[in-house]
C-alpha positions as CSV (number, residue, x, y, z in Angstrom):
1,M,27.2,-28.8,-12.9
2,A,28.1,-28.7,-9.2
3,K,26.0,-30.9,-6.9
4,R,27.0,-29.0,-3.7
5,L,27.9,-25.4,-2.9
6,S,31.5,-25.0,-2.1
7,I,32.1,-21.9,0.2
8,S,35.1,-23.0,2.2
9,D,38.1,-25.4,1.9
10,D,36.4,-27.6,4.6
11,M,32.7,-27.0,4.0
12,D,30.3,-27.7,1.1
13,L,26.6,-26.8,1.5
14,P,23.9,-29.0,0.0
15,L,22.3,-27.8,-3.2
16,D,19.0,-27.5,-1.4
17,F,20.6,-24.5,0.3
18,V,19.5,-22.4,-2.7
19,T,16.0,-22.2,-1.2
20,E,17.3,-21.5,2.4
21,R,16.7,-18.2,4.2
22,I,20.1,-16.8,5.3
23,A,21.3,-13.9,7.3
24,F,24.8,-12.4,6.9
25,L,25.8,-10.3,9.9
26,A,29.1,-8.5,10.2
27,R,30.8,-5.2,10.9
28,T,32.3,-3.2,8.0
29,G,35.5,-4.8,6.7
30,A,34.9,-8.2,8.2
31,G,34.5,-9.9,4.9
32,K,30.7,-10.0,4.6
33,S,30.6,-8.9,1.0
34,G,33.4,-11.3,0.1
35,G,31.5,-14.2,1.8
36,M,28.4,-13.3,-0.1
37,R,30.3,-13.2,-3.4
38,V,31.6,-16.7,-2.7
39,L,28.0,-18.0,-2.1
40,F,26.9,-16.0,-5.2
41,E,29.6,-17.8,-7.3
42,A,28.8,-21.2,-5.9
43,L,25.1,-20.8,-6.8
44,L,26.1,-19.7,-10.3
45,D,28.5,-22.7,-10.6
46,A,25.5,-24.9,-9.7
47,G,23.5,-23.4,-12.5
48,Q,21.1,-21.6,-10.2
49,F,19.0,-18.5,-11.0
50,V,20.2,-15.6,-8.8
51,I,19.0,-12.0,-8.3
52,F,21.3,-9.7,-6.3
53,V,19.8,-6.4,-5.1
54,D,22.9,-4.2,-4.6
55,P,22.6,-0.8,-2.7
56,K,26.4,-0.3,-2.6
57,G,27.1,-0.6,-6.3
58,D,30.0,-3.2,-5.9
59,A,28.4,-6.5,-6.9
60,W,28.9,-6.0,-10.6
61,G,32.4,-7.5,-10.3
62,V,30.9,-11.0,-10.5
63,R,30.7,-10.3,-14.3
64,A,34.4,-9.5,-14.6
65,A,37.4,-11.8,-14.6
66,G,39.6,-11.9,-11.5
67,A,41.6,-14.9,-10.5
68,G,39.0,-16.8,-12.6
69,A,36.6,-15.9,-15.4
70,G,33.6,-13.7,-14.9
71,Y,30.0,-15.0,-15.1
72,P,27.5,-14.1,-17.8
73,V,25.4,-12.1,-15.3
74,L,23.3,-9.2,-16.4
75,V,24.0,-5.9,-14.6
76,M,21.2,-3.3,-14.5
77,G,21.8,0.2,-13.2
78,G,24.9,1.9,-11.7
79,D,28.1,2.9,-13.3
80,H,28.8,-0.5,-14.8
81,G,25.3,-1.4,-15.9
82,D,24.5,-3.1,-19.2
83,V,21.2,-1.4,-19.2
84,P,19.9,1.5,-17.1
85,L,17.5,1.0,-14.2
86,E,14.6,3.2,-13.1
87,S,13.1,3.2,-9.6
88,T,9.6,2.8,-11.0
89,A,10.6,-0.3,-13.0
90,G,10.5,-2.9,-10.2
91,K,7.4,-4.6,-11.6
92,F,8.6,-4.7,-15.2
93,I,12.0,-6.0,-14.2
94,A,10.5,-8.8,-12.1
95,E,8.2,-9.8,-15.1
96,F,11.3,-9.9,-17.4
97,L,13.5,-11.9,-14.9
98,V,10.8,-14.5,-14.2
99,K,10.3,-15.0,-18.0
100,E,14.0,-15.0,-19.0
101,R,15.6,-16.5,-15.8
102,V,18.9,-14.7,-16.4
103,S,21.0,-14.1,-13.2
104,T,21.1,-10.4,-12.6
105,V,22.7,-7.7,-10.4
106,L,20.3,-4.9,-9.8
107,D,22.5,-1.9,-8.9
108,V,20.2,0.5,-6.9
109,S,23.1,2.5,-5.5
110,D,22.0,5.7,-7.3
111,F,18.5,5.5,-5.8
112,G,17.4,7.6,-2.9
113,K,15.9,5.6,0.1
114,A,12.3,6.2,-1.0
115,E,13.1,5.2,-4.6
116,M,14.9,2.0,-3.3
117,I,12.0,1.1,-1.1
118,R,9.5,1.6,-4.0
119,F,11.7,-0.5,-6.4
120,V,12.2,-3.4,-3.9
121,T,8.5,-3.4,-3.0
122,D,7.3,-3.7,-6.6
123,L,10.1,-6.2,-7.4
124,A,9.4,-8.6,-4.5
125,N,5.6,-8.4,-4.9
126,T,5.7,-9.3,-8.6
127,L,8.4,-12.0,-8.1
128,Y,6.1,-13.6,-5.5
129,R,3.1,-13.5,-7.8
130,R,4.9,-14.7,-10.9
131,N,7.8,-17.0,-9.9
132,R,7.2,-20.7,-9.5
133,D,10.8,-22.0,-10.0
134,V,13.9,-22.0,-7.9
135,V,15.5,-18.5,-7.4
136,H,17.8,-17.1,-4.8
137,V,17.5,-13.4,-3.9
138,F,20.2,-11.4,-2.2
139,L,19.2,-8.3,-0.3
140,D,22.4,-6.6,0.7
141,E,22.3,-3.8,3.4
142,A,18.8,-4.9,4.1
143,D,18.5,-2.4,7.0
144,M,18.2,0.4,4.4
145,I,14.9,-1.0,3.1
146,A,13.7,-2.8,6.2
147,G,15.0,-1.0,9.3
148,E,14.0,-1.7,12.9
149,K,12.4,1.7,13.6
150,F,12.1,3.3,10.2
151,Y,10.4,1.1,7.5
152,D,7.7,1.2,4.9
153,P,5.0,-1.4,5.8
154,H,4.4,-2.3,2.2
155,C,8.1,-3.0,1.6
156,L,8.3,-5.0,4.8
157,E,5.3,-7.0,3.7
158,A,6.8,-7.7,0.3
159,I,10.1,-9.0,1.7
160,Q,8.2,-11.2,4.2
161,L,6.2,-12.6,1.3
162,I,9.3,-14.0,-0.4
163,Q,10.9,-15.0,2.9
164,N,8.0,-16.7,4.7
165,K,5.6,-17.7,2.0
166,G,7.9,-17.9,-0.9
167,R,9.8,-21.1,-0.2
168,H,7.2,-23.4,-1.7
169,R,7.4,-21.2,-4.8
170,G,11.1,-21.8,-5.1
171,F,12.5,-18.7,-3.2
172,G,15.6,-18.6,-1.2
173,V,16.5,-15.3,0.4
174,T,19.8,-13.9,1.8
175,V,19.6,-10.7,3.9
176,A,22.8,-8.9,4.9
177,T,23.6,-6.0,7.2
178,Q,26.6,-4.3,8.9
179,R,24.3,-3.3,11.8
180,S,22.4,-6.2,13.2
181,A,20.6,-3.9,15.7
182,M,19.2,-1.7,12.9
183,I,17.6,-4.4,10.7
184,N,13.9,-5.1,11.2
185,K,13.7,-8.2,13.5
186,T,10.8,-9.8,11.6
187,V,13.0,-9.9,8.5
188,L,16.1,-11.0,10.5
189,Y,14.4,-13.7,12.5
190,A,12.7,-15.2,9.5
191,S,16.2,-16.6,8.5
192,G,16.9,-20.2,9.2
193,T,20.7,-20.0,8.8
194,L,22.9,-17.5,10.6
195,V,26.3,-16.5,9.1
196,A,27.9,-14.4,11.8
197,M,31.2,-12.7,11.1
198,Q,33.3,-10.3,13.2
199,T,31.0,-8.1,15.2
200,T,32.2,-5.6,17.9
201,S,29.2,-3.3,18.6
202,P,27.5,-4.2,21.9
203,K,24.1,-3.5,20.5
204,D,24.8,-5.7,17.4
205,I,26.1,-8.5,19.6
206,K,23.1,-8.3,21.8
207,T,20.8,-8.7,18.8
208,V,22.6,-11.9,17.8
209,R,22.5,-13.2,21.4
210,D,18.7,-12.5,21.7
211,W,18.1,-14.4,18.5
212,L,20.3,-17.4,19.4
213,E,18.7,-17.7,22.9
214,V,15.5,-18.6,21.1
215,I,16.7,-21.0,18.4
216,A,19.9,-22.5,19.9
217,T,21.0,-24.1,23.1
218,K,22.6,-22.0,25.8
219,E,26.0,-23.6,25.1
220,E,25.7,-22.9,21.4
221,A,24.6,-19.3,21.9
222,K,27.4,-18.6,24.4
223,E,30.0,-20.1,22.1
224,I,29.0,-18.1,19.0
225,V,28.5,-14.8,20.9
226,S,31.7,-15.0,22.8
227,A,33.7,-15.6,19.5
228,L,32.1,-12.7,17.5
229,P,34.6,-10.0,18.5
230,T,37.7,-12.2,17.9
231,L,36.8,-13.6,14.4
232,K,39.4,-12.8,11.7
233,T,38.6,-11.3,8.3
234,R,36.7,-13.9,6.2
235,E,36.1,-16.0,9.2
236,A,32.5,-16.9,10.1
237,L,30.4,-18.9,12.5
238,I,27.6,-20.6,10.6
239,Y,24.6,-21.9,12.6
240,S,22.1,-23.8,10.6
241,P,20.0,-26.3,12.7
242,Q,18.3,-27.8,9.6
243,Y,21.3,-28.3,7.4
244,L,24.3,-28.5,9.8
245,G,22.9,-29.4,13.2
246,E,25.6,-27.4,15.0
247,A,27.6,-24.2,14.8
248,R,30.6,-24.5,12.4
249,R,33.6,-22.1,12.3
250,I,34.9,-21.6,8.8
251,T,37.0,-19.3,6.7
252,F,35.4,-18.3,3.4
253,K,37.3,-19.1,0.2
254,T,38.7,-16.3,-1.8
255,F,36.2,-15.4,-4.5
256,R,37.5,-15.8,-8.1
257,T,35.8,-12.9,-9.9
258,F,37.0,-9.2,-10.0
259,D,37.3,-7.5,-6.6
260,S,35.0,-4.6,-7.2
261,M,34.5,-4.2,-3.5
262,R,38.1,-3.2,-2.7
263,T,38.6,0.2,-1.1
264,P,41.5,2.0,-2.9
265,K,44.4,3.3,-0.8
266,P,45.4,7.0,-0.8
267,G,47.0,7.9,-4.1
268,E,46.2,4.5,-5.7
269,A,44.3,4.4,-9.0
270,R,41.2,2.4,-8.9
271,Q,41.7,-0.9,-10.7
272,Q,39.6,-1.9,-13.7
273,P,38.7,-5.4,-14.9
274,K,40.6,-6.7,-17.9
275,S,37.6,-8.5,-19.4
276,L,33.9,-9.1,-18.9
277,A,31.9,-12.2,-19.5
278,D,29.9,-12.1,-22.8
279,I,26.2,-11.7,-22.6
280,D,23.8,-11.3,-25.6
281,L,22.4,-7.8,-24.8
282,S,20.4,-7.6,-28.1
283,V,18.2,-10.5,-27.1
284,I,17.9,-9.2,-23.6
285,E,16.9,-5.7,-24.7
286,R,14.4,-7.0,-27.2
287,D,12.8,-9.4,-24.7
288,M,12.8,-6.7,-22.0
289,A,11.0,-4.2,-24.2
290,A,8.4,-6.8,-25.0
291,T,7.9,-7.6,-21.3
292,I,7.6,-3.9,-20.4
293,E,5.0,-3.3,-23.2
294,K,3.0,-6.3,-22.1
295,A,3.1,-5.2,-18.4
296,K,2.1,-1.6,-19.4
297,A,-0.8,-3.0,-21.4
298,E,-2.1,-4.8,-18.2
299,D,-1.4,-2.0,-15.8
300,P,-4.8,-0.5,-14.5
301,K,-3.2,2.9,-13.8
302,L,-1.6,3.2,-17.2
303,L,-4.9,2.0,-18.8
304,R,-6.8,4.7,-17.0
305,K,-4.3,7.3,-18.1
306,R,-4.6,6.1,-21.7
307,I,-8.4,6.3,-21.5
308,A,-8.1,9.9,-20.2
309,E,-5.8,10.8,-23.0
310,L,-8.2,9.4,-25.6
311,E,-11.1,11.2,-24.0
312,R,-9.2,14.5,-24.1
313,A,-8.5,13.9,-27.8
314,K,-12.3,13.9,-28.5
315,P,-12.3,12.1,-31.9
316,E,-15.2,12.5,-34.2
317,A,-18.0,10.2,-33.1
318,D,-20.0,7.9,-35.3
319,P,-23.6,9.2,-35.3
320,K,-25.0,5.7,-35.5
321,M,-22.8,4.6,-32.6
322,I,-24.1,7.6,-30.5
323,E,-27.7,6.7,-31.4
324,R,-27.1,3.1,-30.2
325,A,-25.5,4.2,-27.0
326,V,-28.3,6.7,-26.3
327,N,-31.0,4.1,-27.0
328,K,-29.3,1.6,-24.7
329,A,-28.9,4.2,-21.9
330,V,-32.6,5.2,-22.2
331,S,-33.7,1.6,-22.2
332,E,-31.6,0.8,-19.1
333,A,-32.9,4.0,-17.3
334,E,-36.5,3.0,-18.1
335,D,-36.0,-0.5,-16.7
336,R,-34.5,0.9,-13.6
337,F,-37.3,3.4,-13.2
338,E,-39.9,0.7,-13.4
339,A,-38.0,-1.4,-10.9
340,L,-37.9,1.5,-8.5
341,Q,-41.7,2.1,-9.0
342,R,-42.4,-1.5,-8.1
343,E,-40.2,-1.3,-5.0
344,N,-42.1,1.9,-4.0
345,V,-45.5,0.3,-4.5
346,R,-44.6,-2.7,-2.4
347,A,-43.2,-0.5,0.4
348,I,-46.2,1.8,0.4
349,N,-48.7,-1.1,0.4
350,D,-46.9,-2.7,3.2
351,L,-46.9,0.5,5.2
352,R,-50.6,1.0,4.6
353,G,-51.4,-2.6,5.6
354,R,-49.6,-1.9,8.9
355,L,-51.6,1.3,9.4
356,D,-54.8,-0.6,8.8
357,K,-53.9,-3.0,11.6
358,I,-53.0,-0.2,13.9
359,A,-56.4,1.4,13.1
360,Q,-58.2,-1.8,13.9
361,L,-56.4,-2.2,17.2
362,A,-57.0,1.4,18.2
363,S,-60.7,1.1,17.4
364,L,-61.1,-2.1,19.3
365,N,-59.4,-0.6,22.4
366,G,-61.7,2.5,22.3
367,N,-58.6,4.7,22.6
368,A,-58.8,6.4,19.2
369,P,-61.2,6.6,16.2
370,A,-60.6,4.2,13.4
371,L,-58.1,5.5,11.0
372,A,-59.3,6.4,7.5
373,E,-59.3,3.7,4.9
374,Y,-56.2,3.9,2.8
375,K,-56.5,3.3,-0.9
376,R,-54.0,0.9,-2.3
377,V,-51.5,2.3,-4.7
378,E,-51.9,0.6,-8.1
379,P,-48.7,-0.8,-9.8
380,H,-46.6,1.6,-11.9
381,V,-48.1,4.7,-10.2
382,V,-45.4,7.3,-9.8
383,V,-44.9,8.5,-6.2
384,D,-44.4,12.2,-6.2
385,R,-41.0,13.4,-4.9
386,P,-40.4,16.9,-3.5
387,A,-38.5,19.2,-5.9
388,P,-34.8,19.4,-5.0
389,R,-33.8,22.5,-3.0
390,R,-31.9,25.1,-4.9
391,P,-28.4,25.3,-3.5
392,V,-27.5,28.7,-2.2
393,Q,-24.6,30.1,-0.1
394,I,-24.9,30.7,3.6
395,N,-25.1,34.3,4.5
396,P,-21.4,35.1,5.3
397,S,-22.4,37.9,7.8
398,G,-24.6,35.6,9.9
399,S,-28.2,36.3,10.9
400,G,-28.8,39.2,13.3
401,D,-26.6,38.8,16.4
402,L,-25.7,35.2,15.4
403,G,-22.3,34.5,13.9
404,K,-21.8,32.8,10.6
405,C,-21.3,29.3,12.1
406,E,-24.3,29.6,14.4
407,T,-26.4,30.7,11.4
408,A,-25.2,27.7,9.4
409,I,-26.1,25.3,12.2
410,L,-29.6,26.7,12.6
411,S,-30.1,26.7,8.8
412,V,-29.3,22.9,8.8
413,L,-31.5,22.1,11.8
414,S,-34.4,24.1,10.4
415,Q,-34.5,21.8,7.4
416,F,-34.1,18.6,9.5
417,P,-36.8,18.7,12.2
418,E,-35.9,15.2,13.2
419,G,-32.5,16.5,14.2
420,C,-28.8,15.9,13.2
421,D,-25.8,14.5,15.0
422,S,-22.5,16.3,15.0
423,G,-21.2,14.4,11.9
424,K,-24.2,15.4,9.8
425,L,-24.0,18.9,11.1
426,T,-20.4,19.4,10.2
427,L,-21.0,17.9,6.7
428,L,-24.0,20.1,5.9
429,T,-22.6,23.3,7.3
430,G,-19.2,22.9,5.8
431,Y,-17.5,23.3,9.2
432,R,-15.0,21.0,10.8
433,Y,-15.8,19.5,14.3
434,S,-13.3,21.7,16.0
435,G,-13.2,23.9,19.1
436,G,-14.8,26.8,17.3
437,F,-17.7,24.6,16.1
438,K,-18.3,23.2,19.6
439,N,-18.3,26.8,21.0
440,S,-21.0,27.7,18.5
441,L,-23.1,24.7,19.6
442,S,-22.7,25.7,23.2
443,A,-23.7,29.3,22.5
444,L,-26.9,28.2,20.7
445,R,-27.7,25.8,23.5
446,T,-27.2,28.5,26.1
447,Q,-29.7,30.8,24.2
448,G,-32.2,28.0,24.1
449,L,-32.1,27.9,20.3
450,I,-31.1,24.2,20.1
451,V,-31.4,21.2,22.4
452,G,-29.3,18.0,22.6
453,G,-25.7,17.5,23.6
454,N,-22.7,17.3,21.2
455,T,-22.7,13.5,21.3
456,E,-26.5,13.3,20.8
457,V,-29.0,14.2,18.1
458,M,-29.4,18.0,18.2
459,R,-32.7,19.7,17.2
460,I,-33.8,23.3,16.7
461,T,-36.3,24.8,19.2
462,D,-39.3,27.0,18.4
463,E,-37.1,29.9,19.6
464,G,-34.5,28.9,17.1
465,L,-37.0,28.7,14.3
466,A,-38.2,32.2,15.2
467,R,-34.7,33.5,14.4
468,G,-35.3,32.6,10.7
469,P,-35.9,32.6,7.9
470,F,-32.6,30.9,7.2
471,P,-30.9,30.5,3.8
472,E,-30.9,27.0,2.3
473,L,-27.6,25.1,2.2
474,P,-25.7,23.7,-0.7
475,Q,-27.0,20.2,-1.8
476,G,-26.4,17.7,-4.6
477,E,-23.7,18.7,-7.0
478,A,-23.2,22.0,-5.2
479,L,-22.4,20.2,-1.9
480,I,-20.0,17.8,-3.7
481,N,-18.2,20.6,-5.4
482,Y,-18.1,22.5,-2.1
483,W,-16.2,19.7,-0.4
484,L,-14.0,18.6,-3.3
485,N,-12.7,22.2,-3.3
486,H,-12.7,22.8,0.4
487,P,-9.4,24.4,1.7
488,S,-9.4,22.1,4.7
489,L,-8.9,19.0,2.5
490,G,-5.6,18.2,1.1
491,V,-4.8,16.6,-2.3
492,C,-5.0,13.0,-0.9
493,E,-8.3,13.6,0.8
494,R,-9.8,15.1,-2.3
495,A,-8.6,12.1,-4.4
496,I,-10.1,9.6,-1.9
497,L,-13.4,11.5,-1.7
498,G,-13.7,11.9,-5.5
499,Q,-13.3,8.1,-6.0
500,L,-15.8,7.3,-3.3
501,I,-18.4,9.7,-4.8
502,E,-17.7,8.2,-8.2
503,V,-18.6,4.6,-7.2
504,G,-21.5,5.6,-5.0
505,E,-23.2,3.1,-2.7
506,R,-20.8,0.2,-3.8
507,G,-18.0,1.7,-1.9
508,L,-14.3,0.8,-2.0
509,T,-11.8,-1.1,0.1
510,A,-8.5,0.5,1.2
511,D,-6.6,-1.5,-1.5
512,E,-9.0,-0.4,-4.2
513,L,-8.7,3.2,-3.0
514,C,-4.9,3.0,-3.2
515,E,-5.1,1.4,-6.7
516,R,-7.4,4.2,-7.9
517,T,-5.7,7.1,-6.3
518,G,-2.1,6.0,-6.8
519,Y,-1.3,6.4,-3.1
520,K,0.4,3.8,-0.9
521,Y,-1.4,2.5,2.2
522,S,0.9,4.4,4.5
523,G,0.5,6.5,7.6
524,G,-0.3,9.6,5.6
525,F,-3.0,7.8,3.6
526,K,-4.6,6.5,6.8
527,N,-4.5,10.0,8.3
528,S,-6.4,11.2,5.3
529,L,-9.1,8.5,5.8
530,S,-9.4,9.6,9.4
531,K,-9.7,13.2,8.5
532,L,-12.5,12.5,6.1
533,R,-14.2,10.3,8.7
534,T,-14.0,13.0,11.3
535,A,-15.5,15.5,8.9
536,G,-18.4,13.2,8.4
537,L,-17.6,12.7,4.7
538,L,-16.6,9.0,4.9
539,A,-18.3,6.0,6.5
540,G,-16.7,2.6,7.3
541,R,-13.5,1.5,8.9
542,N,-10.2,1.1,7.1
543,T,-10.6,-2.7,7.2
544,E,-14.0,-2.6,5.7
545,T,-15.6,-1.3,2.5
546,M,-15.7,2.5,2.8
547,R,-18.3,4.8,1.3
548,A,-18.9,8.5,0.9
549,S,-21.5,10.1,3.2
550,D,-25.2,9.4,2.2
551,H,-25.6,13.1,1.5
552,L,-22.9,13.0,-1.2
553,V,-24.0,10.0,-3.2
């Protein structure tokens, strides 16, 4: 087994380089893919575990014989894959690779950009959680999944996990791009070793210069940058302060495996490899199937889906089991009822004690007659609660000369003499806090029917009450159904609101909401949270536990 990594006739890298963070930067045709293939082969010669994420579909040639024999590397996906690859399988593939530790090319060239991002996000996150041994991950054309201006925050975070936090877990990471200016700089600058090959674009050269001015001396930066446009094919300047201590100019060796990266000339038939390295696919397929089944069994989303399927199946229930479940539910309800009674008794007794003290003070001061003696509430006495209002629809034609929105506002305020703020008003009337709603508030205020500004608590006046009687508004389940089917809410908002209502006062964090709804924590998801918050349906910031409005739970 090789003790060092041979990449050039005059340079060997130490074996510890397997856990280094490397950046390959070069224009198209400068030999970047060939240089990476040389490093790939060197790592395999040293018996290291390698995962190569290939968006171009040309890394599979490491399996085939060229000037030398091919390597027993598993190829997943693409035209030359041993097994197919799905964009949704990133988590399952990572579980399998960590378990089996078989070097693999993951050909994602058939994936769209969104599919590629999803796959890499799941792959990197799961690798970080599961892997504890040495592994080197190649991310070719990394600007496609982690661009400077256009990127998915979850994918970027997953890549940063294996780059920045993964080293103590055995990770080495190589990122490569043809356009240095287009790759996300947090990903690029996380690399400790720069492999710069021929670069001619002014913007790309500037990116290299900006980076080197921070990590290298002025002389080193100037030497590397000035040489970039004149480097020949396969030539590279390697700058690795930790391992080399200086910039070194090398020419990569010719890789030994099949040249699957070669662009055919006009009229030339594409060459095919004469032989492929043997690999026991029967064992791999069996172990992969077992890993996927295990991962599915532990996946919360799939479990919830299975539970839903079983519930829809409605199997015949065991009468004794039903009886036990009912008895348990009744017992738990009785315990909760008694606990609530005790809480009410304590609260009422405390309030009446306070009233007694107020009465005594008022009597002593001669400002008011002593308040009547209040009888203590005995334990376990039920405190009467008002009967729930029957939900009815607001009169669509309005009330008299009032429009529908004005009638709805007065209907709410007539039932809440203590007043409502704008959030509560929009929730209970079913209107959004928009220009039309604010115009209705202004019209009612002008007529003297309500008091209080839009940013204050608003109350109905006697003149406003005289415009009644007003229809009662939806409450309870009727109000919940009203909002879950409201046309102003999209699919994402309804999914979020439904989950928050389901858990009640406990609330959910953003991560828990994403897990339950199946959405990613992206700009669209955050916009849905903001929309619900503006409508008064959601309380709590995105960084906190969020809950549905008190009126809905």
